[in-house]
Backbone bond lengths (Angstrom), bond angles and torsions (degrees), N, CA, C in turn:
res aa  C-N    CA-C-N  psi(-1)  N-CA   C-N-CA  omega(-1)  CA-C   N-CA-C  phi
1 M - - - 1.434 - - 1.685 105.20 -
2 F 1.392 115.75 134.78 1.369 116.53 169.58 1.558 105.33 -136.54
3 T 1.350 112.02 133.38 1.435 120.03 179.00 1.563 102.46 -123.04
4 S 1.344 117.38 124.88 1.407 124.83 178.17 1.633 115.43 -68.47
5 P 1.460 112.02 134.83 1.387 111.96 172.09 1.480 117.99 -86.13
6 G 1.390 108.90 2.76 1.404 115.25 179.10 1.536 114.82 102.46
7 S 1.353 114.33 20.78 1.450 124.69 178.15 1.480 114.58 -84.87
8 T 1.275 120.26 150.76 1.439 121.77 170.18 1.602 116.38 -100.25
9 Q 1.361 105.44 12.32 1.581 112.45 179.97 1.565 108.61 -74.65
10 V 1.386 111.74 142.12 1.402 118.88 176.24 1.574 110.11 -84.68
11 C 1.360 115.21 120.18 1.385 123.37 -177.83 1.600 113.69 -102.31
12 G 1.332 116.72 162.53 1.490 116.23 177.90 1.539 110.75 -146.17
13 L 1.282 117.27 138.19 1.541 127.83 178.42 1.563 104.01 -108.16
14 Y 1.266 118.91 98.51 1.445 121.37 172.83 1.482 112.41 -82.97
15 V 1.263 121.37 129.70 1.390 125.09 -172.07 1.615 108.93 -126.15
16 I 1.362 113.73 127.42 1.522 115.00 175.30 1.461 107.08 -130.06
17 A 1.375 116.77 142.74 1.434 128.64 175.25 1.484 106.74 -115.51
18 D 1.351 116.46 176.66 1.435 118.30 170.06 1.532 114.77 -65.87
19 P 1.288 122.78 153.50 1.462 123.87 -173.88 1.474 118.55 -53.85
20 Q 1.264 117.35 -21.28 1.485 126.54 -172.46 1.616 104.56 -95.56
21 H 1.298 123.49 12.29 1.405 119.76 -173.11 1.591 105.43 -135.05
22 T 1.375 112.31 157.44 1.456 118.20 162.84 1.440 117.45 -109.16
23 V 1.250 115.95 169.96 1.595 117.57 -173.51 1.596 104.73 -107.74
24 H 1.390 109.35 132.80 1.424 116.48 175.01 1.581 114.86 -121.14
25 F 1.300 113.64 122.42 1.404 121.47 -172.38 1.562 108.94 -102.54
26 T 1.253 120.88 117.59 1.499 120.43 177.75 1.519 106.77 -125.37
27 F 1.348 114.94 126.83 1.447 122.98 -171.70 1.551 105.99 -97.51
28 H 1.261 117.30 128.88 1.494 129.15 -176.77 1.533 107.40 -97.67
29 E 1.362 114.58 -42.33 1.461 120.33 -179.23 1.484 108.54 -131.78
30 F 1.337 123.51 142.45 1.452 119.39 175.62 1.594 107.02 -149.51
31 R 1.279 112.56 115.98 1.460 116.11 176.82 1.607 110.65 -137.74
32 I 1.416 112.08 85.85 1.390 118.11 179.78 1.479 106.67 -131.95
33 S 1.284 120.07 109.70 1.488 124.39 175.89 1.448 117.58 -73.91
34 C 1.280 122.72 148.82 1.351 126.17 -176.33 1.502 114.81 -88.24
35 E 1.371 117.95 -25.70 1.357 126.47 -165.89 1.677 111.98 -63.55
36 K 1.267 117.64 -33.05 1.390 118.42 -175.03 1.627 108.82 -106.05
37 G 1.301 118.64 20.90 1.379 126.28 -176.40 1.373 121.26 78.00
38 G 1.373 116.13 26.10 1.459 122.41 171.89 1.474 113.11 -71.41
39 L 1.350 121.67 143.50 1.470 122.71 -178.46 1.487 102.67 -165.57
40 L 1.297 114.42 151.86 1.433 129.49 169.19 1.506 108.90 -131.51
41 S 1.303 117.13 139.30 1.471 126.61 -174.52 1.497 102.65 -133.49
42 V 1.381 111.46 125.98 1.427 119.55 167.79 1.583 109.49 -95.68
43 V 1.222 115.23 122.10 1.572 116.43 179.98 1.463 112.28 -111.47
44 D 1.466 112.08 133.88 1.445 114.81 -177.67 1.519 103.97 -85.99
45 G 1.260 121.39 94.75 1.440 127.44 -179.07 1.581 105.73 122.36
46 W 1.309 109.16 -161.95 1.532 117.12 -177.84 1.534 110.99 -117.80
47 E 1.288 119.01 143.08 1.420 120.92 174.63 1.612 103.64 -129.24
48 L 1.343 108.01 137.66 1.532 112.95 175.09 1.617 106.73 -153.37
49 N 1.361 114.96 124.48 1.367 118.45 178.81 1.528 115.14 53.69
50 G 1.315 113.87 38.86 1.529 123.59 173.87 1.484 110.97 83.41
51 Q 1.277 121.78 -5.02 1.444 124.90 178.37 1.457 112.01 -107.22
52 F 1.496 115.70 142.13 1.383 122.25 -173.42 1.513 113.54 -123.24
53 F 1.349 115.16 149.05 1.429 123.60 171.05 1.558 105.94 -127.52
54 P 1.368 110.80 131.40 1.480 129.57 -13.67 1.413 111.25 -59.59
55 G 1.401 114.62 159.60 1.433 126.36 172.64 1.614 110.98 -58.42
56 T 1.186 116.63 164.74 1.447 118.69 175.89 1.549 115.95 -67.11
57 E 1.360 111.92 -27.27 1.489 115.50 175.73 1.624 112.50 -77.24
58 D 1.210 118.36 -13.77 1.344 121.98 -173.58 1.603 118.69 -108.35
59 H 1.455 107.55 -17.79 1.493 112.70 -175.70 1.563 111.85 -80.20
60 P 1.365 121.43 145.93 1.466 119.30 -177.24 1.425 111.92 -74.25
61 K 1.348 120.75 -17.83 1.482 124.15 178.57 1.536 112.11 -102.81
62 P 1.316 119.19 148.53 1.442 122.52 171.10 1.535 108.80 -59.01
63 A 1.322 113.10 156.75 1.509 118.94 -178.63 1.494 116.00 -52.04
64 E 1.395 113.83 -46.69 1.519 121.54 -177.57 1.599 110.97 -62.49
65 N 1.293 113.22 -20.62 1.535 112.38 -174.38 1.573 110.18 -98.87
66 R 1.294 113.97 3.99 1.561 116.48 176.14 1.455 116.90 -86.64
67 F 1.315 116.51 -3.09 1.397 123.36 179.80 1.549 109.18 -112.32
68 A 1.287 118.73 145.00 1.532 121.19 165.03 1.481 103.62 -139.15
69 E 1.383 113.67 117.79 1.422 125.01 -179.67 1.461 112.37 -101.19
70 F 1.481 116.86 141.07 1.328 121.20 177.81 1.597 113.63 -144.75
71 C 1.337 112.60 153.42 1.435 120.56 177.85 1.439 106.36 -177.40
72 G 1.482 116.54 160.67 1.474 119.50 -173.82 1.518 118.00 49.80
73 E 1.382 111.08 -129.47 1.595 111.91 -176.38 1.546 111.24 -78.96
74 N 1.360 117.72 -16.81 1.440 121.91 172.14 1.482 110.24 -72.58
75 R 1.296 121.64 87.90 1.547 121.30 -178.46 1.473 110.19 -112.67
76 P 1.231 112.98 160.39 1.538 122.65 -178.77 1.536 109.73 -76.90
77 W 1.327 118.53 75.04 1.418 119.38 179.84 1.479 114.25 -67.17
78 K 1.405 117.53 -38.62 1.413 121.24 176.81 1.448 114.63 -83.02
79 T 1.392 117.25 156.23 1.505 119.24 168.26 1.522 113.95 -62.36
80 Q 1.274 117.30 130.72 1.408 120.87 176.89 1.533 109.80 -89.03
81 I 1.357 121.78 128.60 1.416 122.43 -175.42 1.455 109.82 -124.62
82 T 1.364 113.27 137.55 1.492 116.29 -176.33 1.559 103.44 -96.52
83 S 1.380 109.88 168.66 1.473 120.16 -178.28 1.430 113.69 -88.26
84 Q 1.199 117.88 -17.34 1.521 123.13 -172.32 1.548 104.65 -144.38
85 N 1.383 115.03 -168.52 1.461 118.77 -165.34 1.565 114.43 -86.06
86 V 1.391 112.36 5.24 1.430 116.27 176.44 1.467 117.08 -126.36
87 G 1.260 120.12 150.65 1.553 123.85 -175.49 1.562 108.37 -154.67
88 L 1.360 116.82 156.49 1.388 117.59 -179.44 1.503 111.88 -140.89
89 L 1.247 118.37 138.87 1.474 128.12 165.91 1.463 113.43 -97.28
90 E 1.281 122.02 115.69 1.450 121.50 172.34 1.523 112.18 -113.00
91 F 1.273 118.96 131.18 1.538 117.52 -174.14 1.587 110.24 -151.94
92 R 1.339 104.85 150.55 1.539 117.55 176.79 1.483 102.53 -127.31
93 I 1.344 115.07 122.17 1.510 115.65 -179.75 1.526 106.73 -137.40
94 P 1.320 118.84 87.29 1.413 129.31 -175.95 1.627 114.67 -67.18
95 V 1.307 114.69 -27.11 1.498 115.01 -176.25 1.442 107.47 -85.17
96 K 1.331 118.47 126.19 1.448 126.19 -177.87 1.556 109.10 -68.71
97 G 1.269 109.89 138.32 1.537 116.64 -173.66 1.500 120.43 90.51
98 E 1.351 114.86 -18.68 1.455 117.56 179.97 1.573 103.83 -84.29
99 G 1.335 110.60 171.53 1.546 118.10 -176.05 1.476 111.28 159.23
100 F 1.358 116.32 -161.65 1.470 120.32 -173.45 1.532 102.35 -151.08
101 T 1.350 108.79 167.91 1.476 121.31 168.14 1.569 108.72 -132.79
102 V 1.391 113.33 124.90 1.427 111.57 -175.94 1.590 108.79 -131.19
103 A 1.292 118.67 145.60 1.419 122.03 171.13 1.560 111.53 -106.02
104 V 1.303 111.91 128.48 1.444 121.44 -178.57 1.659 108.25 -103.02
105 E 1.387 109.79 124.69 1.471 112.13 172.87 1.481 109.73 -126.25
106 F 1.384 113.56 157.49 1.506 118.98 178.18 1.522 105.39 -119.19
107 L 1.400 117.98 118.14 1.309 124.68 -178.23 1.590 112.10 -115.47
108 P 1.255 119.52 149.34 1.510 118.96 -171.21 1.554 108.78 -67.83
109 N 1.341 106.89 145.61 1.574 117.83 -178.79 1.585 101.07 -115.36
110 P 1.410 115.98 108.70 1.422 123.46 -177.15 1.638 113.76 -58.73
111 K 1.432 113.38 -26.66 1.421 115.79 -175.55 1.439 108.97 -138.98
112 P 1.374 119.10 74.09 1.476 122.24 -170.18 1.574 101.93 -74.12
113 C 1.431 108.49 149.62 1.510 115.92 -176.60 1.554 106.90 -132.50
114 N 1.238 121.58 -68.69 1.320 127.84 177.74 1.512 114.78 -87.53
115 A 1.361 123.55 136.14 1.515 120.09 179.57 1.427 107.75 -155.07
116 V 1.370 117.19 146.82 1.393 127.66 162.51 1.631 108.69 -93.13
117 L 1.144 121.98 127.84 1.544 126.78 -174.64 1.570 104.17 -99.41
118 Q 1.381 118.28 129.18 1.435 121.77 -178.35 1.566 110.49 -83.34
119 Q 1.232 117.14 -31.73 1.544 119.90 -174.70 1.502 109.84 -92.50
120 P 1.270 121.97 142.79 1.370 130.55 178.30 1.451 119.68 -76.20
121 S 1.359 110.86 -7.67 1.451 113.53 179.72 1.646 107.85 -146.69
122 G 1.361 106.76 146.45 1.671 107.20 178.64 1.438 104.55 160.15
123 V 1.427 116.39 -160.34 1.372 125.84 -179.04 1.445 108.25 -136.59
124 Y 1.454 117.48 134.45 1.445 119.13 -178.48 1.501 108.24 -145.65
125 T 1.390 113.77 150.09 1.424 122.85 -178.04 1.603 110.19 -118.55
126 L 1.185 117.03 128.12 1.474 125.55 176.53 1.599 105.63 -101.78
127 R 1.378 113.27 133.46 1.515 117.52 177.34 1.484 108.49 -135.11
128 N 1.367 120.45 151.20 1.374 123.01 175.73 1.551 110.55 -103.69
129 Y 1.401 121.76 -6.60 1.487 129.25 173.54 1.557 104.20 57.04
130 G 1.281 117.24 35.33 1.540 120.88 -179.55 1.389 117.18 67.33
131 Q 1.372 116.91 17.57 1.511 117.65 178.34 1.496 115.07 -109.69
132 R 1.238 116.72 160.85 1.479 127.12 177.32 1.457 105.86 -75.96
133 V 1.340 122.80 77.28 1.380 123.31 179.81 1.551 107.09 -134.60
134 N 1.410 120.82 171.06 1.326 130.80 167.27 1.547 110.77 -118.70
135 C 1.317 114.02 122.47 1.506 110.82 178.90 1.453 109.45 -126.36
136 T 1.388 115.87 146.11 1.309 122.27 -166.05 1.674 106.97 -135.69
137 M 1.272 114.69 139.88 1.473 121.80 168.20 1.561 104.85 -111.22
138 S 1.289 113.78 130.20 1.484 117.61 177.72 1.570 109.79 -125.02
139 I 1.419 111.32 145.78 1.483 119.82 179.57 1.429 106.51 -135.21
140 I 1.351 116.85 134.34 1.448 117.88 -173.74 1.501 105.24 -94.99
141 F 1.380 117.57 58.90 1.552 121.01 173.95 1.487 99.39 -147.33
142 P 1.427 109.35 164.41 1.531 114.29 158.76 1.354 113.68 -71.77
143 E 1.330 126.25 138.90 1.531 126.78 -170.00 1.416 110.51 -142.13
144 T 1.294 113.32 153.29 1.479 129.76 166.22 1.521 107.28 -104.36
145 F 1.345 119.54 126.37 1.391 121.79 176.08 1.494 112.36 -113.58
146 Q 1.288 118.56 149.21 1.385 124.71 172.91 1.447 112.00 -129.06
147 I 1.379 117.63 131.02 1.567 118.99 -174.64 1.484 104.53 -89.57
148 L 1.451 108.97 113.88 1.486 118.56 179.99 1.517 110.24 -80.27
149 A 1.343 112.33 -43.70 1.629 116.70 -178.25 1.426 103.81 -156.80
150 S 1.355 116.74 146.21 1.442 125.52 178.66 1.495 108.93 -142.81
151 S 1.330 114.17 137.23 1.527 119.82 173.57 1.565 98.68 -146.89
152 V 1.288 109.80 87.51 1.579 115.18 -178.63 1.578 109.89 -135.29
153 G 1.323 113.56 119.07 1.451 124.27 -176.93 1.408 115.42 71.08
154 T 1.337 120.97 27.62 1.375 127.55 174.37 1.472 112.26 -124.55
155 Q 1.316 113.51 152.88 1.489 119.59 176.12 1.571 115.61 -129.99
156 S 1.333 114.79 164.26 1.475 117.35 179.33 1.458 111.15 -74.48
157 M 1.344 114.23 140.38 1.478 120.55 177.29 1.479 113.60 -99.34
158 P 1.463 117.44 132.63 1.428 117.52 174.91 1.506 114.14 -74.35
159 I 1.419 112.15 119.54 1.420 123.09 178.15 1.422 111.30 -123.83
160 T 1.473 119.03 119.35 1.430 122.53 177.09 1.660 115.45 39.79
161 G 1.355 113.03 53.74 1.434 114.65 174.25 1.436 116.96 86.63
162 R 1.323 120.49 1.55 1.396 121.94 -176.71 1.543 107.41 -152.96
163 T 1.331 117.58 162.60 1.395 120.18 -173.35 1.589 110.11 -104.12
164 M 1.311 113.06 151.59 1.377 113.23 -175.22 1.678 104.94 -147.99
165 D 1.295 106.71 134.00 1.538 111.39 177.70 1.531 113.55 -76.86
166 V 1.305 121.80 124.15 1.456 129.67 -176.69 1.545 108.86 -91.09
167 E 1.326 120.69 119.35 1.350 120.24 177.87 1.518 110.49 -79.16
168 T 1.299 118.36 127.97 1.363 123.40 178.14 1.526 113.22 -104.28
169 G 1.275 116.69 -11.17 1.329 124.85 -171.83 1.649 108.79 75.52
170 I 1.420 116.16 179.79 1.518 119.88 175.93 1.499 110.78 -75.98
171 V 1.288 112.74 117.66 1.427 122.78 175.84 1.533 115.24 -102.01
172 K 1.398 117.10 114.80 1.444 117.75 -163.13 1.548 109.81 -93.65
173 K 1.289 122.16 167.41 1.446 125.24 177.79 1.575 113.23 55.78
174 C 1.311 116.37 41.61 1.276 122.00 -172.64 1.579 112.62 -75.99
175 K 1.352 118.84 -26.10 1.453 120.03 169.74 1.425 115.35 -61.92
176 K 1.323 114.03 -42.62 1.504 124.48 179.60 1.418 108.81 -61.23
177 L 1.400 116.56 -34.24 1.471 116.86 -172.00 1.598 110.79 -90.73
178 G 1.380 112.27 10.12 1.498 116.02 173.81 1.498 113.37 96.57
179 S 1.198 121.61 -2.36 1.472 122.96 -177.11 1.521 108.62 -67.26
180 E 1.387 118.74 140.15 1.438 126.77 172.90 1.464 111.84 -88.55
181 D 1.314 116.64 -9.87 1.540 117.51 -174.30 1.535 106.58 -129.02
182 Y 1.279 118.86 123.59 1.453 123.28 -171.17 1.525 109.85 -173.08
183 V 1.327 115.04 160.19 1.521 123.14 -176.30 1.560 105.83 -110.23
184 E 1.279 115.98 138.56 1.455 118.67 176.25 1.554 106.33 -122.64
185 V 1.379 110.78 133.36 1.438 115.21 168.64 1.561 109.77 -101.37
186 R 1.312 115.65 123.68 1.430 117.15 -167.82 1.587 108.55 -127.02
187 G 1.328 115.44 160.82 1.482 123.03 173.05 1.477 112.89 -147.34
188 G 1.364 117.77 148.17 1.350 122.47 179.45 1.653 109.95 -170.45
189 D 1.423 109.57 -164.94 1.413 117.43 -176.48 1.584 114.62 -109.00
190 G 1.312 114.56 -11.79 1.426 118.21 -178.61 1.489 116.88 -118.09
191 L 1.274 121.44 -167.26 1.487 123.62 -177.04 1.434 113.05 -85.89
192 D 1.224 124.53 -33.27 1.441 129.01 -173.44 1.491 117.75 -74.64
193 P 1.369 119.80 107.03 1.392 119.61 -172.86 1.549 113.19 -59.87
194 S 1.452 116.26 -32.77 1.395 117.06 177.49 1.451 117.15 -59.05
195 M 1.312 117.49 -23.45 1.350 123.51 -178.78 1.514 115.92 -96.46
196 M 1.320 113.82 7.12 1.572 123.87 177.56 1.505 104.50 -84.17
197 T 1.316 116.12 166.21 1.419 122.24 169.75 1.452 108.84 -93.95
198 V 1.339 115.20 143.22 1.507 122.77 173.98 1.479 113.09 -73.83
199 A 1.297 115.36 119.81 1.591 115.39 171.52 1.524 111.55 -82.42
200 E 1.322 111.97 -38.93 1.519 115.55 -179.15 1.522 105.00 -162.95
201 D 1.288 113.34 156.66 1.527 121.03 171.94 1.608 107.94 -139.90
202 F 1.338 108.36 146.22 1.546 113.05 -174.78 1.526 108.13 -156.03
203 C 1.378 115.62 165.77 1.434 119.47 172.00 1.482 104.89 -152.54
204 G 1.344 119.90 -170.95 1.393 119.34 179.16 1.563 110.04 112.86
205 M 1.425 116.67 172.27 1.393 120.55 173.56 1.558 113.23 -112.69
206 D 1.340 117.97 126.09 1.382 126.49 -175.92 1.363 113.09 -146.96
207 S 1.368 120.83 109.08 1.518 119.25 177.97 1.490 115.94 -102.09
208 V 1.243 118.65 13.86 1.454 123.25 176.29 1.532 108.27 -98.23
209 P 1.361 112.19 116.32 1.401 119.02 -166.61 1.631 110.36 -75.06
210 G 1.313 113.37 145.96 1.456 114.21 165.83 1.626 116.05 85.68
211 R 1.314 115.43 -3.20 1.486 115.60 -179.48 1.479 113.98 -73.52
212 S 1.342 116.54 -15.90 1.604 116.68 179.63 1.513 105.97 -133.55
213 S 1.101 115.11 139.31 1.515 127.02 173.17 1.466 118.69 -137.25
214 V 1.332 116.52 143.50 1.568 117.92 -178.04 1.541 104.12 -129.44
215 D 1.413 114.76 132.66 1.451 120.49 175.47 1.406 113.13 -106.50
216 V 1.351 124.37 124.62 1.389 127.40 178.35 1.455 114.02 -119.84
217 A 1.299 117.17 112.89 1.465 126.57 -177.09 1.505 106.55 -96.53
218 C 1.341 118.36 75.59 1.363 125.46 176.83 1.537 114.59 -145.18
219 G 1.268 119.57 155.70 1.448 117.21 179.88 1.496 118.65 -62.96
220 N 1.317 115.75 -19.58 1.457 123.28 177.81 1.401 108.17 -133.76
221 S 1.302 119.99 132.37 1.447 122.96 -176.88 1.588 105.28 -130.72
222 A 1.367 114.72 143.06 1.396 121.20 -175.31 1.540 117.30 -144.30
223 V 1.401 118.23 145.13 1.356 117.51 176.53 1.554 101.52 -118.65
224 R 1.371 121.22 121.12 1.422 125.70 178.58 1.469 114.98 -117.01
225 L 1.414 113.32 125.28 1.483 116.39 178.79 1.544 109.77 -104.66
226 V 1.374 112.17 118.96 1.504 124.92 -174.14 1.616 106.58 -96.74
227 S 1.341 116.51 122.98 1.447 119.17 -177.10 1.497 114.14 -133.30
228 S 1.292 110.33 138.92 1.547 117.26 -179.74 1.528 112.35 -87.14
229 G 1.281 114.62 -15.53 1.519 119.36 -177.01 1.426 108.54 89.34
230 K 1.364 126.90 9.33 1.337 128.74 172.93 1.569 117.37 -89.14
231 F 1.411 108.96 -12.85 1.452 111.38 -172.45 1.601 103.05 -139.30
232 E 1.375 110.17 155.72 1.460 115.12 165.81 1.497 111.07 -84.63
233 N 1.224 120.23 97.52 1.414 126.83 -173.22 1.598 112.22 -95.45
234 S 1.370 108.51 141.07 1.519 112.80 174.21 1.419 108.84 -155.60
235 V 1.327 120.60 152.06 1.473 122.90 -177.09 1.593 101.93 -148.81
236 T 1.289 117.64 132.10 1.455 126.09 177.61 1.460 112.48 -116.14
237 V 1.318 121.88 123.46 1.442 126.08 -172.69 1.550 106.70 -128.22
238 S 1.300 114.25 147.56 1.387 119.99 164.86 1.619 107.87 -106.96
239 F 1.328 113.29 144.96 1.377 112.95 -178.01 1.546 107.81 -142.71
240 D 1.418 110.59 150.43 1.489 126.94 -177.78 1.346 111.40 -146.58
241 L 1.430 113.80 159.65 1.439 123.03 174.21 1.475 111.07 -58.76
242 L 1.279 114.58 132.40 1.481 119.40 -177.70 1.639 106.61 -70.69
243 M 1.171 120.33 116.86 1.508 125.93 177.65 1.569 113.20 -106.60
244 D 1.255 110.93 -31.00 1.546 118.47 -175.07 1.556 106.25 -96.31
245 W 1.332 121.65 104.39 1.443 119.00 -174.49 1.500 105.58 -105.96
246 G 1.328 120.08 30.43 1.428 122.98 -178.30 1.547 112.67 -71.83
247 S 1.249 120.00 -50.75 1.413 120.56 -178.41 1.471 109.82 -147.60
248 P 1.288 123.88 72.67 1.395 132.90 -177.83 1.578 108.62 -73.47
249 N 1.322 116.94 150.47 1.472 124.44 179.46 1.513 112.62 -66.53
250 L 1.406 112.44 -30.07 1.563 121.95 -172.47 1.499 107.77 -143.96
251 V 1.244 122.82 126.46 1.452 127.78 174.14 1.399 108.34 -119.15
252 C 1.353 121.22 125.50 1.365 125.70 172.10 1.553 116.52 -93.82
253 P 1.405 120.57 106.82 1.490 115.25 -175.47 1.425 120.66 -44.11
254 T 1.359 117.80 -37.38 1.507 116.61 -175.32 1.589 109.74 -64.29
255 L 1.345 113.60 -31.22 1.583 112.67 178.37 1.467 112.77 -66.67
256 L 1.344 116.67 -32.14 1.434 121.13 -179.20 1.470 108.32 -72.11
257 E 1.305 112.32 -37.51 1.566 112.35 -179.97 1.565 113.96 -68.09
258 T 1.315 117.53 -27.17 1.455 117.20 176.76 1.559 117.22 -93.18
259 A 1.332 111.88 -0.82 1.560 121.02 -175.39 1.514 107.20 -77.32
């Protein structure tokens, strides 16, 4: 429940669920008049300082369909559902005493793609489910990533009446080589992965864990799986807080300024 004290300030409610869930907003009360500039916007994702997660290249909806705005008689009668594990309510309610009551639920997402991770360490797998989609995991910490398993841009080979996966190992600079399927490890200062700097990109099949690692010394770190839809792509990475700052693959100057 939110009741306005009569301020014209724009406020935000950032909501995050586990990566395998989506966010559902159901409004039980809604009193925001349009006349004095009152407005509530439901954002499919997060927005901060003009940047969005997921980025416009990665979200399943066009940018104009990621926002639903309400005021006056135009009320959010239907439950608003996000496409990933994060959602945002932005609102300006200048009339004192007006406001809203909203219930927030987290429901399972059978095919999670984009996700913000809350913990600075763990293991996560990105998959494209055979579709032409880009999927990103984002962590708001400087991180060190280890590639535990990769099957990106490769397909099974027919051998004597059966199929076999052929290990290529990790192949780097796949985007430069013209591949449409690859993984990018990125770092930056904002939410949008497309505006981050690429620390490394790779593709190929490798099931031997820990042979490749990438260190990102930035305030926001991300692993992005780009898929053409021609392959069943997946990449599993372990991640942990970056503690050794000796020779990271990528350094963001703004992080050093605040250190």
